C-alpha positions in Angstrom: 155.0 -11.5 -92.5 153.1 -14.8 -92.6 153.2 -17.6 -95.1 149.9 -18.8 -96.5 149.0 -22.4 -97.1 146.3 -23.1 -99.6 145.3 -26.8 -99.1 142.2 -28.9 -99.2 141.7 -32.5 -98.2 139.8 -32.8 -101.4 143.1 -32.6 -103.3 143.5 -36.2 -102.3 140.5 -37.2 -104.4 142.6 -37.0 -107.6 143.6 -40.6 -107.9 145.7 -41.0 -111.1 147.1 -44.4 -110.0 149.6 -45.6 -107.5 152.6 -45.1 -109.8 151.8 -41.7 -111.1 153.9 -38.8 -109.8 150.7 -36.8 -109.0 149.3 -39.4 -106.7 147.9 -38.5 -103.2 151.0 -39.9 -101.5 152.9 -36.9 -102.9 150.7 -34.5 -101.0 150.7 -36.6 -97.9 154.5 -36.7 -97.9 154.5 -32.8 -98.1 152.1 -32.5 -95.2 154.1 -35.0 -93.2 157.3 -33.0 -93.9 155.7 -29.8 -92.8 154.5 -31.4 -89.6 157.8 -33.0 -88.8 159.7 -29.8 -89.4 157.3 -27.8 -87.2 156.5 -25.5 -90.1 152.9 -26.4 -90.5 151.9 -24.6 -87.3 153.3 -21.3 -88.5 151.4 -21.4 -91.8 148.3 -19.4 -92.3 145.5 -21.6 -93.7 143.9 -20.0 -96.8 140.4 -21.2 -97.5 140.1 -23.1 -100.8 137.0 -23.2 -103.0 136.6 -24.4 -106.6 136.7 -21.6 -109.2 134.1 -21.2 -111.9 135.1 -22.8 -115.2 135.4 -19.3 -116.8 138.7 -18.8 -115.0 140.1 -22.1 -116.4 139.0 -20.9 -119.9 141.4 -18.0 -119.6 144.3 -20.4 -120.1 142.7 -23.5 -121.6 140.5 -23.9 -124.7 136.8 -24.9 -124.4 137.4 -28.1 -126.3 140.2 -29.1 -123.9 138.0 -28.4 -120.8 135.1 -30.3 -122.3 137.4 -33.3 -123.0 138.6 -33.3 -119.4 135.0 -33.1 -118.1 133.9 -35.9 -120.4 136.9 -38.1 -119.5 136.2 -37.7 -115.8 132.4 -38.2 -116.2 133.0 -41.4 -118.3 135.6 -42.8 -115.8 138.3 -42.9 -118.4 141.8 -43.6 -117.1 143.5 -40.7 -118.9 143.0 -37.6 -121.0 144.6 -37.8 -124.5 147.7 -39.7 -123.3 148.6 -42.1 -120.4 150.8 -39.3 -119.0 147.7 -37.3 -118.2 145.9 -39.7 -115.9 142.5 -38.8 -114.6 139.7 -40.2 -112.4 136.1 -39.2 -111.8 137.2 -36.5 -109.2 140.0 -34.9 -111.3 137.9 -32.1 -112.8 136.6 -30.9 -109.5 140.1 -31.3 -108.0 141.5 -29.2 -110.8 139.0 -26.4 -110.1 140.0 -26.6 -106.4 143.7 -26.3 -107.4 143.0 -23.3 -109.5 141.0 -21.8 -106.6 144.0 -22.4 -104.3 146.3 -20.6 -106.7 144.0 -17.6 -107.1 143.5 -17.5 -103.3 147.2 -17.5 -102.8 147.7 -14.7 -105.3 144.9 -12.7 -103.8 146.5 -13.1 -100.3 149.9 -11.8 -101.6 148.3 -8.9 -103.3 
């Protein structure tokens, strides 16, 4: 049985600030750890594509999704509170992340 790996370089486009826990350095550290351990070569790459917003709306309200889209479009530094840092690429990155999750679930099923 193989282990899938749903990843996209585009995940690094979410730039919430250098001190935020969700910064790209977190993903780069994971990738480096997988490489150094030798595990990366044994993972099966799963293609990642952004989902349609209708899938996001199954768990988030339309007003929330609209606020996120607007915050990203306007270049605001965060959505609602400073804990929820965003950048212009955050919305697309979120759609990609949901796509990665659904791809992983489909692969398991």
